[in-house]
C-alpha positions, 0 to 999 in steps of 0.5 A, a space after each residue: 506524409 512528412 519527410 523525416 528530416 535528414 540527419 545534417 539538420 538533426 545534428 545542426 539543430 542538436 547544435 544551435 540549441 547546444 550554443 544558446 544553453 552555452 552563451 546563458 551560463 547562469 540561467 542554465 547552471 540555475 534551470 539545471 540545478 533545479 531540474 536536478 534537483 526535483 529529479 533527485 527530491 521526486 526519487 526519493 521522497 516517492 521511493 520513500 513514500 511508495 517503501 513506507 506503503 508497503 512496508 504499511 500494507 505488510 504488517 497489515 497482511 502478517 498480523 490478520 488474515 488475509 480473508 475471514 469467513 464468519 457464521 454471518 450472511 452479508 444479506 439477511 435471509 428471504 422470509 416466507 413472504 416476500 417468497 410467496 408474492 414476489 412482485 408484491 410490495 411485501 413489508 414484514 416486521 419484527 422479524 426475530 431470528 430462530 434460537 439457534 446455536 451460532 457457527 458454521 453449519 458443516 463447518 469441516 465441509 466447509 474447510 475441506 471446500 477452501 483448502 481444495 482453492 489453489 494458493 490457500 491455508 486456511 483452518 476452523 476457529 472457535 471465538 468466544 468471549 469470556 473473563 480470565 480470572 487470577 488473584 482476585 482480579 477479572 478482566 475481559 478476553 476474546 478466547 480463541 478456539 484452535 488447533 494449533 499446528 494448523 493455526 501456525 499455517 496460517 498464523 505469524 503468532 507463532 512469530 511472536 512468541 517470548 515465552 513458551 509455544 505452539 506446541 506446548 499449546 499442541 502438547 496441553 489440552 487444558 493450556 492458553 497463550 496469552 500477550 504479555 501486556 495482559 500478563 502484566 495487567 493480572 499479573 501472571 508469568 508462565 506456568 500460572 493457572 488461571 480461571 476463565 467464565 465463559 458469558 453461560 456461567 460456565 469455569 474452566 482452569 488453564 495453565 499459561 503456557 506461552 507468552 506473545 508480543 506483537 506490540 498491539 497493546 489491545 491485540 495483547 491485552 485482548 487475545 488469548 488462543 487455547 485449544 478448539 474442543 475445550 472451545 467448544 466444551 466451555 462455551 457449550 457449542 461442540 463440533 461447531 466454528 463461527 471463524 475460519 481464516 485464510 492465508 494467500 500466497 499473494 494475498 493481492 488476490 485477497 479480494 477475488 479469492 473472498 469473493 469467489 469463496 462466498 459465492 459458493 458457501 453463502 456465508 459472509 467472507 471478508 478479505 484485508 482489502 475489505 476490513 481495510 478500505 479506509 487505511 488505504 483510502 488513507 495511503 491513496 490520499 497520502 501518495 496523491 498528496 505526495 506526487 503532487 507537491 514533489 512534482 510541484 519542485 519540477 513543474 516550477 524547473 520546467 517553467 524556469 525551462 520555458 522563461 530562458 527559451 521565452 528569453 532567448 526567443 525575444 533576444 534572437 528574432 533576428 538571428 533566427 530570421 536569417 536562419 530562416 531567410 537561409 532555408 531553415 524552415 520552421 519545423 527546424 527551428 522549432 526542432 532546435 529549441 526543444 532540442 534545448 529543453 531536452 537537453 536540459 532535462 536529459 542533463 538534470 536525469 542524468 545527474 538528478 537519479 545517481 544524487 538521489 540515489 545516493 539521498 536514499 542511500 542516506 535514508 536506508 542507512 539511517 536507524 530510528 529508535 522507538 519506544 518499545 519496538 527497538 531500533 527500526 529501519 527506513 523502509 524504501 523502495 529500490 524499484 525500477 518503476 521509481 526511477 522509470 517514474 522521475 527520469 520520465 516526469 523530468 523530460 516530459 516537463 521538460 517538452 512541455 515546456 519548451 513546446 511553446 517557446 520553439 512553436 513562436 521562433 518556427 512562427 517567426 515571419 523573416 521579412 518583417 524583422 529584416 525590415 525592421 517591423 518589430 
């Protein structure tokens, strides 16, 4: 087992490291600036990347259900022929589903089961397609039949209301809530009466009791909300719902909760992560690209440290040989040169982190004005992990860059150097 180095040797190695750095002031300052800028840029860009990702996911999660249960099955039903001959080569063609009223069978019982899960809020929705007509104009819409009080618990649509409210919808059985974009398209306003034509030909008259704006044009143009009983009557689906939407206390648990619910009830259950896999994959790719770019800045600084120490080892071979002849061990000289890299890394981190915080503060104070969205702030992540990541990467790269020159110094043969062989 190797003996630990005594404190005097460590102090002497540190003194040698400091003297070497002082002896090359220009290179030392340049490397210090490189490490410092690398750390500050790493911290700033990493904070911006994570902050924007967190904000994007927050908007994605808040604007859609965490879990959606539909009246579909992930896999087609097993045919009787396959059940009767499980080990045979059976091929079933041209299977036509039995005509039935679509919806989740026994949805009140399914809803009750879902609500018993910890940290879950849920409500049933009946969604159908229809046409809304007004003053000779017509537009295709998605008709969402909801229970207003329950819907307010699992949706943020009440936060996006510009006029009217969900309470007005609860108080008016023939009320309808539409988006502001749809209202502009059809020249509608609060209180107007509109006709809604279902796909089965039935027509109902509704009065506009609310206008919402989410900022998503497609959503604000196509989505409407009516009491579920009215939609059931209009679509001729009494006591049916074809969707259950769920909000969780912890949205990141949506995938696990979704799988557990689907295993119990059989109906297809989709988490927001599953519905947004392409977007999340794009974010992951962007993160890899961002960290590669900002990591390259620190690698360039580390290469400069390697270059400086290699130069010092080449210039100081005679001094290194004298030290070894005086009794210094190779590992002691190796420690001295590793300490040079460590000192440069520590100094760069000590200055780079406050500089990065200054840049983050400047970015956080900026306000961007976007058309239709007003003034928005730049999202940043001030979590401790950002600082640890930036500092840790800088120190590891500095130590790695100093290791090879340090090993070279430890292997110098004093006899050959002092005899002038090299």
